[in-house]
C-alpha positions, 0 to 999 in steps of 0.5 A, a space after each residue: 508536491 507530496 511524494 508517495 512511495 508505493 510498496 507491494 507485498 507481492 513478488 508474483 508476476 501479474 500480482 493484483 496488488 502490484 497492478 493496483 499500485 502501478 495504477 496509482 502512478 497513472 492516476 495520481 493528481 498533479 500534486 502527488 509524485 507517486 513512485 512504485 518501489 521495484 526492489 522487493 524481490 532483490 532485498 537480502 535477508 535482514 541482518 540485525 544491526 548491519 553497519 554496512 547493509 547492501 546497496 539494495 537496502 541503502 536504496 530502499 532506505 533512501 527512497 523511504 526517507 525521501 517519501 512523505 507517505 508510504 502506501 502498501 498493498 499486500 496479499 496474505 500468506 499463511 495467515 500473515 505478511 509475506 516473508 519478503 514484505 516482513 523482511 523489507 519492514 525489518 530493514 526499515 525498523 532497524 534503520 529507524 526510517 519508519 519513525 514518524 513516517 505517514 503510512 496507509 494501506 490499500 486492500 484489493 480483496 474481500 474482507 476476511 481474506 487478508 485480515 492477518 496480513 493487514 493486522 501484521 502490517 499495522 503492528 509492524 508499522 506501529 512498532 517502527 514508529 510510523 503514523 497510520 493515516 486511517 482516513 486514507 486506508 481503503 478496501 476495494 475488492 477487485 477482479 483479477 480480470 480487470 488488469 489489462 495488458 499493460 499491468 494496470 487495473 481498468 476498473 474506474 472505481 479504483 481510479 476514483 478511490 486512488 485519487 481520493 486516497 492520494 488527496 487525503 495524503 496531501 491534506 495530511 501534509 498541507 492542512 486546509 481551512 476548507 471544510 472536509 469533503 466526503 470521499 466520492 466512493 461509497 463507505 460501507 464500514 465504520 472503521 475503514 472505507 470499503 467498496 464492495 462489488 456484487 457483479 463479479 464472481 468471488 474467488 476462493 481463499 487459495 487464489 494467489 494474488 
């Protein structure tokens, strides 16, 4: 069993990023224990070197230690990471929990709408000693209207992409002698898997996710 901790960078109710990660819990293959982290908004401001951090921070650190892989999905605010997510990462860098930890990201917006956040996330993960699983990083632009009344994304393309991502994470921890299979979603980028959609209207850069 591979434990994947899902961390959204959004504290907004109805966030598309959070909905996408909650959907991962629902569609995860049997060999993956996908757990959504619920405590982002409740974390206190980072205090460097705090010898006795609050229980919310201790809980975060326990969850990260227990996880095999961290999967992030985050919006971009003011050209960078949301402050709440940067705060979470600061606690983990300070405590050393990111050292050697496998990580990946899921982007649910079009190229150019979260480049600063994604670059910032990768930079902090690298600084903290995490290991980025690039084959498991996927960009799949989604329509907010695909989020159903349960807060889950109904788009079947996301379901397929999530299963492929999670299985890639399993393979990163349990190497198999079988030949590597290509993912079932279409790849449009030489650097990262990208799934584009042309039948839905685009949203402006200032739309909150």
